[in-house]
BAMAR-652916 format. One record per atom (N, C-alpha, C): residue in three letters; x, y, z. Coordinates in steps of 0.02 Angstrom, whole numbers, padded with zeros to 5 digits, always signed. Layout:
! BAMAR-652916
AlaXYZ...
***
This chain:
! BAMAR-652916
Met+03648+04752+06108Met+03699+04717+06071Met+03765+04756+06077Lys+03819+04721+06081Lys+03885+04751+06089Lys+03905+04788+06025Thr+03938+04846+06034Thr+03963+04885+05978Thr+04039+04884+05977Lys+04067+04869+05918Lys+04140+04869+05910Lys+04157+04919+05856Ile+04212+04955+05865Ile+04232+05008+05819Ile+04297+04987+05785Ser+04297+04987+05718Ser+04358+04970+05681Ser+04411+05024+05690Leu+04473+05006+05675Leu+04528+05054+05679Leu+04516+05113+05632Arg+04490+05099+05573Arg+04475+05153+05525Arg+04421+05199+05552Ala+04369+05171+05582Ala+04316+05212+05610Ala+04343+05254+05669Phe+04388+05225+05708Phe+04418+05262+05764Phe+04458+05321+05736Ala+04496+05309+05683Ala+04534+05363+05651Ala+04487+05416+05623Asp+04430+05394+05594Asp+04380+05441+05570Asp+04354+05485+05627Leu+04340+05454+05684Leu+04316+05491+05742Leu+04366+05545+05764Glu+04429+05526+05766Glu+04481+05574+05786Glu+04486+05631+05736Ala+04482+05615+05671Ala+04486+05667+05620Ala+04426+05714+05623Ile+04366+05686+05634Ile+04306+05727+05639Ile+04311+05773+05700Tyr+04334+05746+05756Tyr+04341+05786+05817Tyr+04391+05843+05804Asp+04450+05826+05776Asp+04501+05877+05765Asp+04477+05932+05718Tyr+04445+05912+05663Tyr+04419+05960+05615Tyr+04367+06006+05647Thr+04319+05976+05683Thr+04266+06015+05715Thr+04295+06062+05767Arg+04343+06037+05806Arg+04375+06080+05857Arg+04410+06139+05823Asp+04447+06125+05769Asp+04484+06179+05735Asp+04437+06230+05703Gln+04380+06207+05676Gln+04335+06251+05641Gln+04284+06285+05687Leu+04259+06248+05737Leu+04203+06273+05777Leu+04217+06277+05852Gly+04273+06250+05874Gly+04291+06253+05944Gly+04282+06187+05981Arg+04314+06182+06038Arg+04316+06120+06077Arg+04246+06099+06101Ile+04207+06147+06123Ile+04140+06130+06150Ile+04097+06099+06095Gln+04097+06129+06036Gln+04056+06101+05981Gln+04083+06032+05961Ala+04149+06023+05961Ala+04178+05957+05945Ala+04154+05905+05995Glu+04152+05923+06059Glu+04130+05876+06110Glu+04055+05860+06103Ile+04016+05910+06086Ile+03944+05899+06075Ile+03933+05851+06017Tyr+03969+05862+05962Tyr+03961+05819+05904Tyr+03983+05747+05920Arg+04037+05741+05958Arg+04060+05675+05978Arg+04008+05640+06021Glu+03976+05676+06066Glu+03921+05647+06106Glu+03863+05625+06062Asn+03848+05665+06010Asn+03795+05646+05963Asn+03813+05581+05927Ile+03875+05573+05908Ile+03898+05511+05876Ile+03890+05453+05924Asp+03911+05462+05986Asp+03904+05409+06037Asp+03830+05390+06047Asp+03786+05440+06045Asp+03714+05427+06053Asp+03689+05385+05994Val+03713+05399+05934Val+03692+05359+05876Val+03718+05288+05882Phe+03780+05279+05906Phe+03806+05212+05917Phe+03760+05173+05965Lys+03737+05205+06018Lys+03692+05172+06066Lys+03626+05155+06033Leu+03600+05202+05993Leu+03537+05190+05959Leu+03542+05132+05910Ile+03596+05129+05872Ile+03608+05075+05825Ile+03613+05008+05863Ser+03646+05009+05920Ser+03653+04946+05958Ser+03586+04921+05984Gln+03539+04967+05996Gln+03472+04948+06019Gln+03426+04929+05962Gln+03436+04959+05903Gln+03394+04946+05845Gln+03438+04938+05783Pro+03475+04884+05778Pro+03525+04876+05725Pro+03499+04878+05654Glu+03436+04861+05644Glu+03408+04859+05577Glu+03384+04928+05553Met+03390+04979+05594Met+03362+05044+05576Met+03400+05079+05520Gly+03464+05065+05513Gly+03503+05096+05459Gly+03484+05067+05392Arg+03493+05107+05339Arg+03476+05085+05272Arg+03527+05034+05247Leu+03504+04978+05221Leu+03547+04926+05194Leu+03576+04950+05128Val+03643+04952+05124Val+03676+04976+05063Val+03712+04920+05026Ser+03724+04863+05059Ser+03756+04806+05026Ser+03732+04742+05060Thr+03695+04702+05022Thr+03671+04639+05050Thr+03728+04589+05055Asp+03776+04591+05009Asp+03833+04545+05012Asp+03874+04555+05076Leu+03888+04618+05091Leu+03929+04634+05150Leu+03887+04645+05213Lys+03820+04645+05204Lys+03774+04661+05259Lys+03791+04729+05289Leu+03807+04776+05245Leu+03828+04843+05265Leu+03767+04889+05267Arg+03762+04927+05321Arg+03708+04975+05330Arg+03738+05044+05341Gln+03697+05095+05329Gln+03720+05163+05342Gln+03667+05201+05380Phe+03691+05248+05421Phe+03646+05289+05461Phe+03673+05361+05459Pro+03632+05410+05439Pro+03657+05479+05434Pro+03660+05513+05502Leu+03710+05557+05508Leu+03716+05600+05567Leu+03748+05665+05544Gly+03709+05718+05543Gly+03735+05782+05520Gly+03762+05775+05449Lys+03824+05794+05439Lys+03855+05790+05373Lys+03892+05724+05363His+03882+05677+05409His+03919+05614+05406His+03872+05554+05398Ile+03901+05500+05376Ile+03866+05437+05368Ile+03904+05385+05409Ile+03869+05350+05454Ile+03900+05296+05492Ile+03887+05232+05455Leu+03940+05197+05436Leu+03935+05134+05401Leu+03949+05078+05450Tyr+03903+05028+05453Tyr+03911+04975+05502Tyr+03883+04909+05476Arg+03907+04856+05508Arg+03884+04788+05493Arg+03853+04758+05555Val+03801+04719+05544Val+03767+04685+05599Val+03783+04610+05593Thr+03808+04581+05648Thr+03819+04509+05651Thr+03777+04481+05708Ala+03781+04417+05718Ala+03742+04386+05771Ala+03763+04410+05841Asp+03826+04429+05848Asp+03851+04446+05915Asp+03869+04520+05926Ala+03872+04560+05872Ala+03894+04629+05882Ala+03875+04673+05823Ile+03879+04738+05835Ile+03875+04789+05784Ile+03947+04812+05772Tyr+03968+04811+05710Tyr+04036+04832+05692Tyr+04032+04899+05655Ile+04056+04952+05687Ile+04059+05017+05655Ile+04121+05015+05610Met+04109+05019+05545Met+04164+05011+05496Met+04198+05078+05480Arg+04157+05130+05466Arg+04183+05195+05447Arg+04134+05249+05469Ile+04158+05310+05473Ile+04116+05369+05482Ile+04140+05418+05430Lys+04102+05423+05376Lys+04124+05461+05318Lys+04082+05524+05309Ser+04112+05573+05277Ser+04074+05631+05256Ser+04023+05609+05205Gly+03963+05636+05208Gly+03911+05617+05160Gly+03934+05629+05088Ser+03977+05679+05077Ser+04000+05693+05009Ser+04049+05640+04984Asp+04076+05599+05029Asp+04122+05545+05010Asp+04087+05481+04990Ile+04022+05477+05002Ile+03984+05416+04988Ile+03957+05419+04917Arg+03972+05367+04879Arg+03947+05363+04810Arg+03876+05335+04810Pro+03833+05364+04771Pro+03764+05337+04767Pro+03765+05267+04738Gln+03719+05224+04763Gln+03713+05156+04737Gln+03672+05158+04673Gly+03687+05112+04628Gly+03645+05107+04568Gly+03685+05109+04509
***
């Protein structure tokens, strides 16, 4: 299934890369970015694998390291909405 990345998620990716590069170096930033890309591919192959967090919005989340990938599944694509720090996500309930 095709994967599309929102502008906000793209900005999140850039911020994560910049932060990781500044804190841990360019090589580690590139490795983490590759890990994110691998998760995008995995989600596109198995879109239902992420935990459903909103039935109204059909929003799912998938953890990666200290981050949570938030995405929506539609009939024609996977929409990556945000990539947030796990500490930024409010518990449901």
